[in-house]
N, CA, C and O atoms as CSV, one atom per row, in Angstrom:
chain,resi,resn,atom,element,x,y,z
A,1,MET,N,N,-4.679,-13.816,-9.265
A,1,MET,CA,C,-4.315,-12.873,-10.296
A,1,MET,C,C,-2.817,-12.957,-10.537
A,1,MET,O,O,-2.031,-12.929,-9.590
A,2,ILE,N,N,-2.431,-13.059,-11.761
A,2,ILE,CA,C,-1.023,-13.082,-12.127
A,2,ILE,C,C,-0.722,-11.792,-12.864
A,2,ILE,O,O,-1.419,-11.426,-13.810
A,3,GLY,N,N,0.309,-11.116,-12.428
A,3,GLY,CA,C,0.686,-9.865,-13.061
A,3,GLY,C,C,2.186,-9.777,-13.185
A,3,GLY,O,O,2.921,-10.622,-12.674
A,4,SER,N,N,2.622,-8.760,-13.861
A,4,SER,CA,C,4.056,-8.555,-14.047
A,4,SER,C,C,4.614,-7.703,-12.913
A,4,SER,O,O,3.866,-7.038,-12.196
A,5,ARG,N,N,5.923,-7.732,-12.761
A,5,ARG,CA,C,6.577,-6.871,-11.774
A,5,ARG,C,C,6.276,-5.404,-12.075
A,5,ARG,O,O,5.985,-4.619,-11.173
A,6,GLU,N,N,6.350,-5.053,-13.339
A,6,GLU,CA,C,6.135,-3.666,-13.733
A,6,GLU,C,C,4.724,-3.200,-13.369
A,6,GLU,O,O,4.543,-2.086,-12.876
A,7,GLU,N,N,3.741,-4.043,-13.609
A,7,GLU,CA,C,2.361,-3.690,-13.276
A,7,GLU,C,C,2.189,-3.584,-11.760
A,7,GLU,O,O,1.494,-2.689,-11.279
A,8,ALA,N,N,2.804,-4.475,-11.017
A,8,ALA,CA,C,2.720,-4.429,-9.553
A,8,ALA,C,C,3.333,-3.140,-9.010
A,8,ALA,O,O,2.816,-2.563,-8.054
A,9,ILE,N,N,4.417,-2.693,-9.605
A,9,ILE,CA,C,5.050,-1.436,-9.185
A,9,ILE,C,C,4.125,-0.258,-9.481
A,9,ILE,O,O,3.972,0.634,-8.647
A,10,LYS,N,N,3.510,-0.250,-10.660
A,10,LYS,CA,C,2.580,0.827,-11.016
A,10,LYS,C,C,1.411,0.885,-10.034
A,10,LYS,O,O,1.001,1.964,-9.607
A,11,VAL,N,N,0.886,-0.275,-9.684
A,11,VAL,CA,C,-0.254,-0.334,-8.773
A,11,VAL,C,C,0.140,0.141,-7.376
A,11,VAL,O,O,-0.623,0.863,-6.734
A,12,ALA,N,N,1.314,-0.250,-6.901
A,12,ALA,CA,C,1.783,0.201,-5.583
A,12,ALA,C,C,1.957,1.717,-5.565
A,12,ALA,O,O,1.576,2.377,-4.599
A,13,LYS,N,N,2.525,2.261,-6.619
A,13,LYS,CA,C,2.702,3.717,-6.699
A,13,LYS,C,C,1.347,4.412,-6.733
A,13,LYS,O,O,1.154,5.434,-6.075
A,14,SER,N,N,0.421,3.868,-7.487
A,14,SER,CA,C,-0.922,4.436,-7.570
A,14,SER,C,C,-1.616,4.393,-6.204
A,14,SER,O,O,-2.298,5.347,-5.826
A,15,ALA,N,N,-1.447,3.305,-5.471
A,15,ALA,CA,C,-2.036,3.195,-4.132
A,15,ALA,C,C,-1.453,4.251,-3.200
A,15,ALA,O,O,-2.180,4.850,-2.408
A,16,ALA,N,N,-0.152,4.480,-3.292
A,16,ALA,CA,C,0.497,5.503,-2.467
A,16,ALA,C,C,-0.016,6.893,-2.832
A,16,ALA,O,O,-0.289,7.707,-1.950
A,17,GLU,N,N,-0.145,7.163,-4.116
A,17,GLU,CA,C,-0.670,8.460,-4.562
A,17,GLU,C,C,-2.102,8.657,-4.068
A,17,GLU,O,O,-2.477,9.750,-3.644
A,18,ASN,N,N,-2.893,7.592,-4.126
A,18,ASN,CA,C,-4.274,7.653,-3.652
A,18,ASN,C,C,-4.323,7.917,-2.146
A,18,ASN,O,O,-5.155,8.695,-1.678
A,19,ALA,N,N,-3.441,7.276,-1.394
A,19,ALA,CA,C,-3.393,7.489,0.057
A,19,ALA,C,C,-3.076,8.944,0.382
A,19,ALA,O,O,-3.690,9.528,1.275
A,20,VAL,N,N,-2.134,9.526,-0.326
A,20,VAL,CA,C,-1.773,10.935,-0.105
A,20,VAL,C,C,-2.939,11.846,-0.493
A,20,VAL,O,O,-3.226,12.816,0.208
A,21,ALA,N,N,-3.605,11.543,-1.595
A,21,ALA,CA,C,-4.727,12.367,-2.049
A,21,ALA,C,C,-5.852,12.402,-1.015
A,21,ALA,O,O,-6.566,13.400,-0.910
A,22,GLN,N,N,-6.012,11.327,-0.255
A,22,GLN,CA,C,-7.079,11.265,0.745
A,22,GLN,C,C,-6.748,12.022,2.029
A,22,GLN,O,O,-7.576,12.085,2.937
A,23,LEU,N,N,-5.565,12.587,2.115
A,23,LEU,CA,C,-5.175,13.333,3.315
A,23,LEU,C,C,-5.828,14.710,3.387
A,23,LEU,O,O,-5.741,15.385,4.413
A,24,ASP,N,N,-6.469,15.124,2.322
A,24,ASP,CA,C,-7.143,16.435,2.286
A,24,ASP,C,C,-6.213,17.563,2.717
A,24,ASP,O,O,-6.575,18.392,3.552
A,25,GLY,N,N,-5.021,17.589,2.145
A,25,GLY,CA,C,-4.071,18.656,2.436
A,25,GLY,C,C,-3.151,18.382,3.607
A,25,GLY,O,O,-2.255,19.178,3.890
A,26,GLY,N,N,-3.359,17.263,4.295
A,26,GLY,CA,C,-2.471,16.908,5.398
A,26,GLY,C,C,-1.069,16.619,4.885
A,26,GLY,O,O,-0.883,16.260,3.722
A,27,ILE,N,N,-0.096,16.778,5.752
A,27,ILE,CA,C,1.302,16.574,5.373
A,27,ILE,C,C,1.749,15.189,5.818
A,27,ILE,O,O,1.738,14.901,7.015
A,28,PRO,N,N,2.148,14.315,4.878
A,28,PRO,CA,C,2.612,12.977,5.262
A,28,PRO,C,C,3.819,13.064,6.189
A,28,PRO,O,O,4.776,13.789,5.916
A,29,LYS,N,N,3.759,12.310,7.297
A,29,LYS,CA,C,4.855,12.302,8.263
A,29,LYS,C,C,5.533,10.936,8.355
A,29,LYS,O,O,6.714,10.851,8.692
A,30,ALA,N,N,4.797,9.875,8.057
A,30,ALA,CA,C,5.360,8.520,8.101
A,30,ALA,C,C,4.438,7.583,7.335
A,30,ALA,O,O,3.253,7.864,7.154
A,31,VAL,N,N,5.001,6.464,6.889
A,31,VAL,CA,C,4.244,5.476,6.122
A,31,VAL,C,C,4.513,4.091,6.693
A,31,VAL,O,O,5.652,3.742,7.002
A,32,ILE,N,N,3.440,3.304,6.828
A,32,ILE,CA,C,3.559,1.901,7.210
A,32,ILE,C,C,3.079,1.078,6.021
A,32,ILE,O,O,1.984,1.300,5.506
A,33,ILE,N,N,3.905,0.122,5.586
A,33,ILE,CA,C,3.573,-0.717,4.434
A,33,ILE,C,C,3.407,-2.159,4.899
A,33,ILE,O,O,4.310,-2.733,5.508
A,34,PHE,N,N,2.243,-2.740,4.607
A,34,PHE,CA,C,1.964,-4.145,4.859
A,34,PHE,C,C,2.012,-4.828,3.492
A,34,PHE,O,O,1.139,-4.593,2.656
A,35,ASN,N,N,2.992,-5.647,3.262
A,35,ASN,CA,C,3.199,-6.232,1.938
A,35,ASN,C,C,3.093,-7.749,2.031
A,35,ASN,O,O,3.767,-8.371,2.852
A,36,CYS,N,N,2.261,-8.338,1.204
A,36,CYS,CA,C,2.070,-9.785,1.228
A,36,CYS,C,C,3.349,-10.502,0.790
A,36,CYS,O,O,4.028,-10.068,-0.141
A,37,ILE,N,N,3.663,-11.588,1.464
A,37,ILE,CA,C,4.864,-12.358,1.144
A,37,ILE,C,C,4.828,-12.867,-0.303
A,37,ILE,O,O,5.878,-13.094,-0.904
A,38,ALA,N,N,3.635,-13.045,-0.859
A,38,ALA,CA,C,3.534,-13.487,-2.255
A,38,ALA,C,C,4.125,-12.443,-3.201
A,38,ALA,O,O,4.649,-12.791,-4.259
A,39,ARG,N,N,4.043,-11.174,-2.828
A,39,ARG,CA,C,4.648,-10.126,-3.656
A,39,ARG,C,C,6.168,-10.231,-3.610
A,39,ARG,O,O,6.844,-9.936,-4.596
A,40,ASN,N,N,6.705,-10.652,-2.467
A,40,ASN,CA,C,8.142,-10.866,-2.363
A,40,ASN,C,C,8.585,-11.940,-3.347
A,40,ASN,O,O,9.659,-11.838,-3.940
A,41,LYS,N,N,7.774,-12.951,-3.517
A,41,LYS,CA,C,8.096,-14.012,-4.487
A,41,LYS,C,C,8.072,-13.458,-5.912
A,41,LYS,O,O,8.877,-13.863,-6.751
A,42,LEU,N,N,7.153,-12.538,-6.182
A,42,LEU,CA,C,7.071,-11.922,-7.508
A,42,LEU,C,C,8.301,-11.063,-7.787
A,42,LEU,O,O,8.876,-11.127,-8.874
A,43,PHE,N,N,8.702,-10.257,-6.802
A,43,PHE,CA,C,9.808,-9.320,-7.010
A,43,PHE,C,C,11.182,-9.944,-6.832
A,43,PHE,O,O,12.140,-9.533,-7.487
A,44,GLY,N,N,11.286,-10.927,-5.959
A,44,GLY,CA,C,12.601,-11.509,-5.704
A,44,GLY,C,C,13.567,-10.452,-5.199
A,44,GLY,O,O,13.239,-9.691,-4.289
A,45,ASP,N,N,14.750,-10.403,-5.782
A,45,ASP,CA,C,15.754,-9.433,-5.332
A,45,ASP,C,C,15.496,-8.022,-5.872
A,45,ASP,O,O,16.318,-7.127,-5.676
A,46,ARG,N,N,14.371,-7.820,-6.544
A,46,ARG,CA,C,14.023,-6.492,-7.068
A,46,ARG,C,C,12.922,-5.817,-6.238
A,46,ARG,O,O,12.276,-4.883,-6.713
A,47,SER,N,N,12.710,-6.284,-5.007
A,47,SER,CA,C,11.636,-5.723,-4.179
A,47,SER,C,C,11.860,-4.246,-3.862
A,47,SER,O,O,10.904,-3.519,-3.590
A,48,GLY,N,N,13.094,-3.806,-3.893
A,48,GLY,CA,C,13.390,-2.396,-3.650
A,48,GLY,C,C,12.760,-1.472,-4.672
A,48,GLY,O,O,12.517,-0.301,-4.379
A,49,GLU,N,N,12.491,-1.977,-5.871
A,49,GLU,CA,C,11.871,-1.148,-6.909
A,49,GLU,C,C,10.460,-0.718,-6.507
A,49,GLU,O,O,10.041,0.405,-6.787
A,50,GLU,N,N,9.737,-1.618,-5.852
A,50,GLU,CA,C,8.394,-1.277,-5.383
A,50,GLU,C,C,8.477,-0.225,-4.272
A,50,GLU,O,O,7.713,0.739,-4.269
A,51,ILE,N,N,9.392,-0.411,-3.345
A,51,ILE,CA,C,9.575,0.550,-2.255
A,51,ILE,C,C,9.962,1.918,-2.814
A,51,ILE,O,O,9.456,2.943,-2.357
A,52,ASP,N,N,10.852,1.934,-3.794
A,52,ASP,CA,C,11.260,3.202,-4.417
A,52,ASP,C,C,10.070,3.926,-5.044
A,52,ASP,O,O,9.962,5.149,-4.944
A,53,ALA,N,N,9.175,3.174,-5.692
A,53,ALA,CA,C,7.999,3.782,-6.325
A,53,ALA,C,C,7.065,4.375,-5.275
A,53,ALA,O,O,6.511,5.457,-5.472
A,54,ILE,N,N,6.892,3.670,-4.165
A,54,ILE,CA,C,6.055,4.179,-3.079
A,54,ILE,C,C,6.688,5.433,-2.486
A,54,ILE,O,O,6.003,6.429,-2.251
A,55,GLN,N,N,7.990,5.382,-2.246
A,55,GLN,CA,C,8.700,6.533,-1.672
A,55,GLN,C,C,8.572,7.749,-2.579
A,55,GLN,O,O,8.363,8.864,-2.101
A,56,GLU,N,N,8.697,7.537,-3.879
A,56,GLU,CA,C,8.570,8.638,-4.839
A,56,GLU,C,C,7.185,9.276,-4.761
A,56,GLU,O,O,7.055,10.498,-4.830
A,57,ALA,N,N,6.153,8.443,-4.617
A,57,ALA,CA,C,4.784,8.957,-4.570
A,57,ALA,C,C,4.489,9.696,-3.270
A,57,ALA,O,O,3.743,10.675,-3.271
A,58,ILE,N,N,5.062,9.241,-2.169
A,58,ILE,CA,C,4.787,9.827,-0.857
A,58,ILE,C,C,5.635,11.066,-0.617
A,58,ILE,O,O,5.162,12.057,-0.059
A,59,GLY,N,N,6.887,11.001,-1.042
A,59,GLY,CA,C,7.841,12.079,-0.792
A,59,GLY,C,C,9.137,11.489,-0.273
A,59,GLY,O,O,9.136,10.632,0.611
A,60,GLU,N,N,10.234,11.953,-0.829
A,60,GLU,CA,C,11.544,11.381,-0.504
A,60,GLU,C,C,11.935,11.558,0.958
A,60,GLU,O,O,12.737,10.783,1.477
A,61,ASP,N,N,11.383,12.563,1.629
A,61,ASP,CA,C,11.774,12.835,3.014
A,61,ASP,C,C,10.858,12.186,4.050
A,61,ASP,O,O,11.066,12.367,5.249
A,62,VAL,N,N,9.850,11.434,3.609
A,62,VAL,CA,C,8.910,10.793,4.529
A,62,VAL,C,C,9.427,9.394,4.876
A,62,VAL,O,O,9.657,8.587,3.975
A,63,PRO,N,N,9.614,9.091,6.174
A,63,PRO,CA,C,10.132,7.773,6.545
A,63,PRO,C,C,9.121,6.655,6.287
A,63,PRO,O,O,7.918,6.821,6.488
A,64,LEU,N,N,9.644,5.517,5.836
A,64,LEU,CA,C,8.832,4.326,5.582
A,64,LEU,C,C,9.258,3.219,6.537
A,64,LEU,O,O,10.432,3.100,6.887
A,65,ILE,N,N,8.288,2.411,6.952
A,65,ILE,CA,C,8.565,1.175,7.668
A,65,ILE,C,C,7.564,0.159,7.146
A,65,ILE,O,O,6.439,0.519,6.796
A,66,GLY,N,N,7.954,-1.086,7.090
A,66,GLY,CA,C,7.029,-2.085,6.591
A,66,GLY,C,C,7.496,-3.487,6.875
A,66,GLY,O,O,8.595,-3.715,7.382
A,67,PHE,N,N,6.633,-4.421,6.535
A,67,PHE,CA,C,6.952,-5.825,6.761
A,67,PHE,C,C,6.088,-6.689,5.854
A,67,PHE,O,O,5.085,-6.238,5.302
A,68,TYR,N,N,6.502,-7.934,5.718
A,68,TYR,CA,C,5.745,-8.896,4.928
A,68,TYR,C,C,4.716,-9.589,5.807
A,68,TYR,O,O,4.963,-9.864,6.981
A,69,THR,N,N,3.558,-9.866,5.217
A,69,THR,CA,C,2.461,-10.531,5.915
A,69,THR,C,C,2.092,-11.806,5.160
A,69,THR,O,O,2.583,-12.055,4.059
A,70,TYR,N,N,1.240,-12.587,5.754
A,70,TYR,CA,C,0.712,-13.780,5.094
A,70,TYR,C,C,-0.755,-13.583,4.755
A,70,TYR,O,O,-1.567,-14.491,4.936
A,71,GLY,N,N,-1.089,-12.418,4.271
A,71,GLY,CA,C,-2.452,-12.076,3.904
A,71,GLY,C,C,-2.915,-10.870,4.699
A,71,GLY,O,O,-2.331,-10.526,5.726
A,72,GLU,N,N,-3.957,-10.240,4.218
A,72,GLU,CA,C,-4.459,-9.018,4.814
A,72,GLU,C,C,-5.976,-9.101,4.959
A,72,GLU,O,O,-6.654,-9.701,4.125
A,73,GLN,N,N,-6.500,-8.498,6.020
A,73,GLN,CA,C,-7.939,-8.372,6.229
A,73,GLN,C,C,-8.325,-6.942,5.873
A,73,GLN,O,O,-7.773,-5.988,6.419
A,74,ALA,N,N,-9.269,-6.802,4.963
A,74,ALA,CA,C,-9.693,-5.461,4.564
A,74,ALA,C,C,-11.046,-5.544,3.863
A,74,ALA,O,O,-11.402,-6.584,3.309
A,75,PRO,N,N,-11.802,-4.434,3.889
A,75,PRO,CA,C,-13.054,-4.417,3.146
A,75,PRO,C,C,-12.788,-4.332,1.648
A,75,PRO,O,O,-11.766,-3.804,1.211
A,76,LEU,N,N,-13.703,-4.846,0.894
A,76,LEU,CA,C,-13.606,-4.776,-0.558
A,76,LEU,C,C,-14.912,-4.205,-1.077
A,76,LEU,O,O,-15.959,-4.848,-1.008
A,77,GLY,N,N,-14.836,-2.989,-1.596
A,77,GLY,CA,C,-16.040,-2.342,-2.100
A,77,GLY,C,C,-16.930,-1.865,-0.968
A,77,GLY,O,O,-16.559,-1.954,0.203
A,78,GLY,N,N,-18.080,-1.368,-1.309
A,78,GLY,CA,C,-19.009,-0.888,-0.297
A,78,GLY,C,C,-18.505,0.355,0.394
A,78,GLY,O,O,-17.646,1.072,-0.120
A,79,GLU,N,N,-19.046,0.595,1.552
A,79,GLU,CA,C,-18.676,1.773,2.335
A,79,GLU,C,C,-17.555,1.399,3.289
A,79,GLU,O,O,-17.807,0.975,4.417
A,80,VAL,N,N,-16.334,1.555,2.843
A,80,VAL,CA,C,-15.191,1.108,3.635
A,80,VAL,C,C,-14.970,1.958,4.881
A,80,VAL,O,O,-14.278,1.520,5.801
A,81,ARG,N,N,-15.529,3.145,4.936
A,81,ARG,CA,C,-15.355,4.000,6.120
A,81,ARG,C,C,-16.454,3.774,7.158
A,81,ARG,O,O,-16.414,4.382,8.228
A,82,ASN,N,N,-17.418,2.930,6.875
A,82,ASN,CA,C,-18.494,2.626,7.811
A,82,ASN,C,C,-18.403,1.148,8.165
A,82,ASN,O,O,-18.766,0.291,7.359
A,83,ILE,N,N,-17.920,0.848,9.364
A,83,ILE,CA,C,-17.657,-0.534,9.763
A,83,ILE,C,C,-18.907,-1.407,9.703
A,83,ILE,O,O,-18.805,-2.617,9.504
A,84,GLU,N,N,-20.083,-0.808,9.874
A,84,GLU,CA,C,-21.313,-1.587,9.845
A,84,GLU,C,C,-21.751,-1.935,8.427
A,84,GLU,O,O,-22.567,-2.838,8.242
A,85,LYS,N,N,-21.228,-1.238,7.425
A,85,LYS,CA,C,-21.654,-1.474,6.048
A,85,LYS,C,C,-20.561,-2.051,5.159
A,85,LYS,O,O,-20.815,-2.375,3.999
A,86,CYS,N,N,-19.348,-2.182,5.691
A,86,CYS,CA,C,-18.271,-2.707,4.847
A,86,CYS,C,C,-18.305,-4.233,4.841
A,86,CYS,O,O,-18.936,-4.852,5.698
A,87,ASN,N,N,-17.636,-4.818,3.889
A,87,ASN,CA,C,-17.605,-6.264,3.739
A,87,ASN,C,C,-16.157,-6.738,3.861
A,87,ASN,O,O,-15.473,-6.884,2.848
A,88,PRO,N,N,-15.672,-6.983,5.096
A,88,PRO,CA,C,-14.275,-7.383,5.249
A,88,PRO,C,C,-14.022,-8.765,4.659
A,88,PRO,O,O,-14.893,-9.635,4.682
A,89,ALA,N,N,-12.823,-8.952,4.135
A,89,ALA,CA,C,-12.457,-10.226,3.522
A,89,ALA,C,C,-10.957,-10.444,3.670
A,89,ALA,O,O,-10.208,-9.513,3.963
A,90,PHE,N,N,-10.529,-11.684,3.463
A,90,PHE,CA,C,-9.115,-12.031,3.486
A,90,PHE,C,C,-8.562,-11.849,2.073
A,90,PHE,O,O,-9.160,-12.303,1.098
A,91,HIS,N,N,-7.419,-11.182,1.977
A,91,HIS,CA,C,-6.771,-10.941,0.688
A,91,HIS,C,C,-5.319,-11.383,0.778
A,91,HIS,O,O,-4.745,-11.446,1.865
A,92,ASN,N,N,-4.738,-11.684,-0.356
A,92,ASN,CA,C,-3.285,-11.848,-0.409
A,92,ASN,C,C,-2.797,-11.328,-1.744
A,92,ASN,O,O,-3.588,-10.976,-2.620
A,93,GLU,N,N,-1.474,-11.283,-1.888
A,93,GLU,CA,C,-0.819,-10.652,-3.041
A,93,GLU,C,C,-1.151,-9.161,-3.107
A,93,GLU,O,O,-1.238,-8.584,-4.191
A,94,THR,N,N,-1.333,-8.550,-1.945
A,94,THR,CA,C,-1.682,-7.134,-1.896
A,94,THR,C,C,-0.597,-6.333,-1.190
A,94,THR,O,O,0.252,-6.882,-0.489
A,95,VAL,N,N,-0.648,-5.040,-1.391
A,95,VAL,CA,C,0.165,-4.103,-0.622
A,95,VAL,C,C,-0.802,-3.097,-0.007
A,95,VAL,O,O,-1.635,-2.515,-0.701
A,96,VAL,N,N,-0.679,-2.902,1.301
A,96,VAL,CA,C,-1.512,-1.952,2.028
A,96,VAL,C,C,-0.599,-0.832,2.508
A,96,VAL,O,O,0.426,-1.083,3.141
A,97,ILE,N,N,-0.976,0.394,2.202
A,97,ILE,CA,C,-0.145,1.550,2.525
A,97,ILE,C,C,-0.931,2.469,3.459
A,97,ILE,O,O,-1.998,2.971,3.107
A,98,VAL,N,N,-0.386,2.676,4.650
A,98,VAL,CA,C,-0.996,3.563,5.640
A,98,VAL,C,C,-0.115,4.800,5.751
A,98,VAL,O,O,1.074,4.701,6.054
A,99,VAL,N,N,-0.704,5.959,5.506
A,99,VAL,CA,C,0.043,7.211,5.595
A,99,VAL,C,C,-0.413,7.952,6.848
A,99,VAL,O,O,-1.592,8.268,7.001
A,100,LEU,N,N,0.531,8.223,7.734
A,100,LEU,CA,C,0.263,9.020,8.928
A,100,LEU,C,C,0.595,10.464,8.588
A,100,LEU,O,O,1.654,10.756,8.031
A,101,ALA,N,N,-0.321,11.364,8.929
A,101,ALA,CA,C,-0.154,12.751,8.485
A,101,ALA,C,C,-0.430,13.740,9.600
A,101,ALA,O,O,-1.063,13.428,10.609
A,102,GLU,N,N,0.065,14.932,9.379
A,102,GLU,CA,C,-0.217,16.068,10.246
A,102,GLU,C,C,-1.143,16.992,9.475
A,102,GLU,O,O,-0.866,17.364,8.335
A,103,SER,N,N,-2.244,17.355,10.112
A,103,SER,CA,C,-3.196,18.226,9.406
A,103,SER,C,C,-2.916,19.683,9.669
A,103,SER,O,O,-3.621,20.550,9.154
């Protein structure tokens, strides 16, 4: 998939918003970002724009930590919360956002 920097930023922000929405009222305390190295090639020296969008969606006071990967393992579709029914696959050009929260 080929996309623009602007679209990639929108998608990252949307993923962060979705992660927060799934907390069911929990308070975000920290975020771990797994970002594919291919996205670094897309953003170049503008990679901070994606981080800023994620930070805005999560909250300015929530600490972030992250790193670049060479692909990600994750389910695609199906019942992602049921390990016996999910369909794990290798992905790249993705950003994975894990929000740690206090309930």
